[in-house]
N, C-alpha and C positions, 0 to 999 in steps of 0.2 A: 504494500500500500504506500502511495506517495505521501510525503509529509503534509501536503495540502489536504489530501483526502483524510489522513489521520486526524488532522486538526479539525476538519469539518465535523467528523464524527464526535470527537471529544467536545467541541464547542457546543454542539446541540445537546449532548447527553448531560454535560455538567453545568450548563447554564451560562456559557460565555456569550454566544450570540447565535441567532437563528433567523431564517427568513420570516418577515413579518406577515401578518394576516393569513396565516395558514388555514384557519377555519373557513376562510372564503376563497381558498385556492391560491393564496399568496399574491404578492405584488412585487414584480421584478425590480431590483434596485433599492429595496428598503429592508433594513435589518433591525431587529430588536436585540438590545443587550440584556441578557439575563442577569441574575444577581451577581455572579462572579465577574462577568464582563463589565458590568456597570461600575463595580468597585475597582477593577483594574484600570479602566478608562479614567476614572476620577483620580486615581493615584498618579497616572501619567500626566494628567492636566496639572495637578498640584506640583509635580516636579518641574514642569515647564514654567509655571508661575514663579517658583523659587529662583530659577536661573535667569529668566528673561524679564521678569517684572520686579520682584522684591530686591534681588541682589544688584540689579542695574539701576534701581531707583526710578523705574518707570511707573506709569499709572495704567489702570484698566477701566474700560467702559463696557457697556452692554447696549447695543443699538438694535432697532427693530429688524426683523427678517424680511419685511415687506417694505419696499421703497417705491416712490413714484417714478414714472417713465422718464422724466426729465433727468434724473440722476444717471440713468444708464445711457441716455443719449449723450450726456456730457462725457461719461467715462469711456465711451467707445464700445460698450458691450452690445448695443443694439445692432451695430454694423459689423463688428469683428469677433463676436464670441460664437464661432461656428465650428462644427465638426463635419466631416465628409460622410455623406449618406448615399447609399445605393439601394434601390428598391427592385426586388425580384418581380419581373413581369408575370411569372408563372403562378406564384403563390401569394404575392403581395407583401411578403416579409421585408422589413428594412434592416440594413446592417451598416456598421461602421466600415466603410470601404478600406480605410487605412489599416484597420485591424485584420481584415481578411487578407490583405497583402502581407502583413507581418507574419501571419500564421502560415502562409503558403510559400513565402520566399525566404530562404534561410539567411541570406546576407542582408536583409532589410530589418533594422531594429526600430526605426522611427519613421514610418511612412508618412506621418502627418507633416513632417518637414519637407516632403517632396512636392507638395502641391497637388491639386485635384487632377491636373492634366497628366502628370507623370503617374499618379496612382491609377488612373483609368488605363493608361498604357500597360502597366504591370498586370492589371486584372485580365486584359486581353492576352498579353504575352504568355501568361502562366495558366490560361484556361481556368480561371477561378470560377467556381460555381456556388450557388446558394447553399449554405450549410443545411437548410431545412428540407428542400425538395430536390436539390441536385441540378437545377436549371442553370444554364450558362449565363454569366453576368457581363460578358464582354461587350455587348451592345447597349448596356444600360447606362444612362448618364450618372456621373458623380456630381452631386449637388451639395451646397452648403446648407446646414441645418442649425438654426440658432438654439442654443441649449437652455435658455432661460425659461422658467415657468411663469406664464403670464397670469394676471388676475385683475380684478377691478377693485378699487378702493371706494367703498360706499356703494349704494344702489346704482344700477345702470352702468353705462360704459363711458361716462364723461371723464372719469379720472382713472386711467389705466395705470397699473403698477406691475411689479415683478417681484418674485421671491429672489432674494439676493444670491448671486452666483459665487460671491466671495464676501468675507466679512470686512474687507478693507474699505469699501465705499462708505460703510457706516461710520468709519473714523474720518475719512477725508471730508465728507460733507459737513461734519461738525467742527472742522478746523477753526472757523472764525470764533467759536466759543472756547475751544480747547486752548488756543493761543493765549486767551485771557487768563485761563487757569495757570498757564505756564509763565505768566507775567511778561509775555511777549519776549521771552528769552530763549534762544536756541543754544544747544540742541535739547530736544525732549522727545520721549518715546511714549506712545500710546498703544496698549495691547488690547486684544479682544479674543475670547474663546467663545465660539458660538456655531450655530448651524448655518449651512449654506446648501444651495439646491441647484442641481444641473440635470436637465431632462435628457440623460444619456440615451443614445440610440440603442446601444446593446450593453446593458449592465452585465458584468461577469466577474468571475474570480472572487466571489465572496465580498469582503470589505474593500477590495482593491478599487472597483469601479461601481459606485452606487449613485443613486439619485438624491439622497439626503445624507449629509456627512457633517463632521465637525472639523473646524479649522481653529488653529491657534496662531494668530498673526500679530506681529509687532510692526508698527509703522514708526520709524525713527526719523524725525524731522531735523534737518541739519542746514547750516549755512555752508554751501560748498566751498566758499573762499576762506572761511575762518575755522571751521570745525574739522578736526582730525580725530580718528578713532584711537583709543589707547592700545595701539598695536603691541607694545611691549608686554602687555599682559598675556598675549597669546602667541608671541613671536616664535617660541620654541615648540609649540604644539605641532605634532605631525599630522598631516592631512593626506588621505589617498585621493589623488587628482587624476581624472580622466579628461584631459583637455580636448578642445576641438581639433587641434592639430593631431593629437594622438588618434582620435576617432577617424580622421581622414587618411591616416597613414596605414599602409598594409600591415605593418608589424607593431602598430601602436597599442599601448595598454595603460593600465593604471600605474602611476608613479607616486611614491610617497615623498613628500617634501615637508619641511617645516614651513609655517606661514611666512617667516622671514625670507627663506630661500626662494619660495614660490613667487613672492613679490619682486625680489631682486632679479629673478630670471624672466619676469614678465608673464609668467603663466597666469598669475592672478593680477588683474589690472587695477581693480578698485580696492583701495585699502579698507573701505568700509565692508565690502563683501568679504574680503579676506578675514577681517576681524570676526565677523559672525560665523564664518566657516570654522574658525578656531574655537570660538566660544561654544558652538553647538556640539563639538566633539564630547565634551564632558556630559552633556545631556543624553546623547545616544548611549554612551557607556553606562550612565546611571540607570537608565530605564531597561537595559538588558539587551540592546542590539548586539549581535555577534559582529564584532568589528572586522572579522575575516570575510564577512559577507556584506561589506559596506563600501561605498565609494562616493565621491563628489564628481558629477559629470557636468561639463560645461555645455550650455546650449549651443547648437550649431546656428549659423546665421539665419537659416530658413525657419527655425522653430522658435526663435526668440520672440517673446511677447512684444506687442506694439509699443509698450511703455518702457521696456527694459533696455538700458544702456549696456548692461552685462548681467548675465544670469547663470547660476550654477544650481544643479539639483543634487540633493542628497538622495541616494538610491540604495535599496537593500535587495539582496538576492533571495528570491522565494521560488522554490520549485524549479530552479533553472532559469528563471526570468528575473530581470532587473526592473524594479518599480520605483517610481518617484515617491518619496515620503515628505520632502521639504523642498521649497524653492527659495533661493536667495537672489534677490534682484535689486539692482540700483535703478529706481524708477525715475530718477532725475526730478524735474518739476512738472512732469506731464500731468499728474492727477490734479494738483492744486491749480495749475494754470487753466486746465479745462473747466473745472468747477467755477473758477473766477470768471471765465469767459461766459459761461452759460447761466450763472446765477446772478443774484442782485447783491451779493455780499462780498467782503474783502477776504482774499486768501493770501494776503501778503503780510509781512512783518516789517516794522521800522528798524533799520540798522543805523545805529548812531556812529557818526564818523569820529575818529580820534580828535580831529580839529575841523572847524567849519570850512567848507569849500565854496568857492565861487564857480558856478557851473552855468552852462547854457541849457535852457529848457524851452521846448516848443509848447506853446499854449494856444488856445482858441478862445474867442469871445463872440459867439454866434450872434448875428444881427437878427434879433427876434422880429423886428419890423418887416424883415424880408421873409423869414421862415414862417411866421404866422399866416399871412395871406397866401403864401405859396403852398404850404402843406397842412394848414388847418390844425385839426386835433393831433396830428403826428409831430407837430413842430417841436414840442418839449422833448419828446423821445429822440428826435433827430439831433437836437442840440446835445443831449447826453451822450449819444453815440459818437458825435464828433469829438467830444472831450475825451472819451475813452480811446478813440482811434489815434489821436495825436500823441498819446502817451506810449503806444505800442508800435506805431508805424508812421514815423515822422515823414518819410519820403512820399507817403500818399498825398501830401499837400503840395508837392512840387509842381504839379500842373495847374491848369486853369480851373479844373473842377475836381471834386473829391466825392467818392461814393460811399454810402453807408447802407447796411442791410438791416431791416427790421422785419421780423416775422416772415422771412423768405422773400421780401420785396426790397428792391434796391432803389435808393433815393440819391439823386445827384444834386450837389450844392456848389455854386461858384465859390472858389477859394476866397475871393475878396469878401464874400458874405459870411465867412466863418470867423473872421477876426484873427486869422492865423498870424503868429509872430514868434520870434525867437528872442527870449529875454535872458539877461544875466541875473542870476539869483545867488545869494549866499545861503547855503543850506547846512543844517546840522547833521543830516543823514539822508537815507533813501529807503524806499520801500523795496523789499526783495521777496521773491517767491522761494520758499524753502525747497530743498531737494528731499527725497524720501529714500531711505534704505529699508527694505522689507524682507525679513525672514518669515516665510509662511509655511506652517507645519500642518500636514494632514494627520489628524489625530487617529482616525479610524485605521488608516494604513499603518501607522506606527503601532497601534494595538495589535493588528494582524501580524506585523513583522516580529514584534516581541514574542508573541505566542508561538509562532513557527520556529523562531530561533531558540526558544526555551524548551521546546518539546524534545525530550530525551527518553531513551529506553536503556535498561540494564537488567541484570539478573540478581535477584535477592532470594536467598534460601531456595535456590533451584528453580525459581519462577521468574518469568519475564515481567518487568515492571515498567510502566509508562509514568513519567512525571514531568512537571514543568519546572525547569531550573530558573525560576524568576528571582530577581533580587528581592531581598526581604522587604525593602521599602515599596516595591511595586505589587507584591502579592495581595490578592483580594482579602485574604485572611492571614494575620500575622502568626497566630498561635491557635491550635485546636486543643481542647481539654477533654480527656476521656476518663471516665471511671473504669477500672478494670472490670468491675461488675457493678450492677445497680443496687445490690443488696448490702446489708450490714453498714449502712450509712455512707458508703463510698460515693453513691450518686449525689447525695446532698452535699458532701464535701467538695466534689468536683464542680458542682454548680456554683458553690460559694467562691471557689478559686476563679472560675470563669468570670463571675460578676466583679470580683476584685480587679482582674486584669482589664476588663472593660472600663472600669472606673479610672484606671491608670492611663487610658487613652489608646489601648490596643484594639485591633479588630480581632474578635474572638469567635470561634465556633465551638459549640458543645455537641458531642456525639456519643451516644451510649448504645447504638444499635449494631448488631453483628459482632463477630470476634475482633480482637484488637488488631490483628493483621489486616483484616478487611478495612477497618477504619483508617489505618495508616495509608493503605493504597488509595482510598478515596481522597484523603488530604494531599497525597503526593500528586494526584492527577490534576488538582486545582492549584498546585504550587504553594501550598502552605509550608513555610520554611521550618516551623517548629511544632512539635506535638508534646503535650504534657499529660502524663498518665498518673492517676491517683489510684494507689493500690493498698494492700493491707499494711505494707511497710510504712505508708504515710501515717496510718493511725498509731504506729509504734514510735517513730522518730520524727514525725512532721516534715518529711522530705518527699519530693516527687521526682519522677523521671522526666527529663527533657530529651527528646529524640530529634536529631537534625535530619532534614529531608534528603540532602544530596548524598551524604555518606552513610546514612541510617545509623550512625553511632549514637550512643546514649550516655547520659550522666545524671547523677542525682544532685539536687540542690534543696536547701531548706525552703519551705513555702514562704517564709518571711522575706527571703531574698529573691523570690521568683520574678517580681516585676523588674528589679534591677538587672537580673541575669538576662531576661528577654531583651531589655533595652540595650545591653552591651552586645548581645548577639546581633541585633539589628544593625548596630553601629560597626560591625565587622569583627568582633571578638569570636574566638573559637570555643567549642565546648571544653577543650582541655584547659583553657585559660580561666574558666569560671571558678 
């Protein structure tokens, strides 16, 4: 059985995750986290908060998952958030065309970067057929399909909206308020963990490609001319890099560099991206990613997002395939500039000069006695548009006329009626649009990766055992408490110890069903690192047995010292050191 199949069976049986709405036939692309999975996911999110919010002094917000259409028009998602779709003429099924190519062509790993025309050629060249009915797809068109879920805000269709396809826009649109909380001082970071939605054409591979998922994103706002990352903190961290040049080379592969050496060699171009690649290594190790099955892959030119000046993905190997679990992008000023252009608010910050400067500024003073009779009720809006235009495009006023656009209609105004002039002014500073550095983590894919990388088998007492080798801080349950038997007061004593450990802040499971060996196996399968057994010796000397999951070794400790012993074990101590 493959590791992905083994995990699927374990995940359903032990309550990690399973397909949603099974009572109604199921709904593709939606998964429910059971008790064990929800706890594991929560621990992973808390670990992310520790490293990217608390320790870095950032803040966190929670934005709505439904946003108006105008947000996504500004962000570019209405026009550019598409996947390649091909429809089978024989059975009507739709498929991700790039995925079909990747499955059929051995040397194509990222067909999405090739474009629809080349993907269509590969479908024909390799005689790719519909996976459901076997009909040829060579003559079927490859089309773009927007992945956003549409909805209406309020009754009727007058106010269209969308379920957000990423949590980032909920941060960007609130920048005018967030900059006030930051006292208009850069740099500052704003994080969010929340749900996002993409209407995937062909959801597949369990939690890898779903229609509802959780993201943990940090938007770090910086002054590109003044703010440098604390590179020295991560300079000596080793990172496994699969660069664009290595991907294009016949013999290219992953190369391990320190962050410092990768920057010096030009493999990493952005210091900010390099900083977060180094910073994230501790997170992946902490949550239990197998670092022998991990790499950072640079985006090729054809697959880079429209907003990204440079982008690297963290990828994990699962079942022989590499999947993206995090994207690290330098988004420049794209997002804030777009929202500043489309909205009525300010997405800039005032940068104070060290000393006042005398500068030339282009200004307008529109002649309303001309604009009013000429344009009627649109005159005031045209005047505002001229004032905005002169700030961003001074050469537009070089001719005899200048044009502005309002609600899709173009208005032409004689330059002499705009009051255009170039003036000398003494200024104390200037307004700048911050740049954004974004590490964006796919929580569900990380959960899936952690589970697959943790799934182990060995032999104990002549029997094969399956267990999850999860870090203690990630395990859904920290300690399980068993009475050897439920009679003679052992059950009551075990319940009392379990309650005490819960009061000390541990996640505790109590189990008194089946023989002790079977109970150990149940806890091993869900990754519980420590089991405590209450037996008759406990009644004699007030000690209990602690059993460690991975080695199955045991030791006895006084019940009075049990909480301290568990805490030391979670922090990295061994049983022999207790």
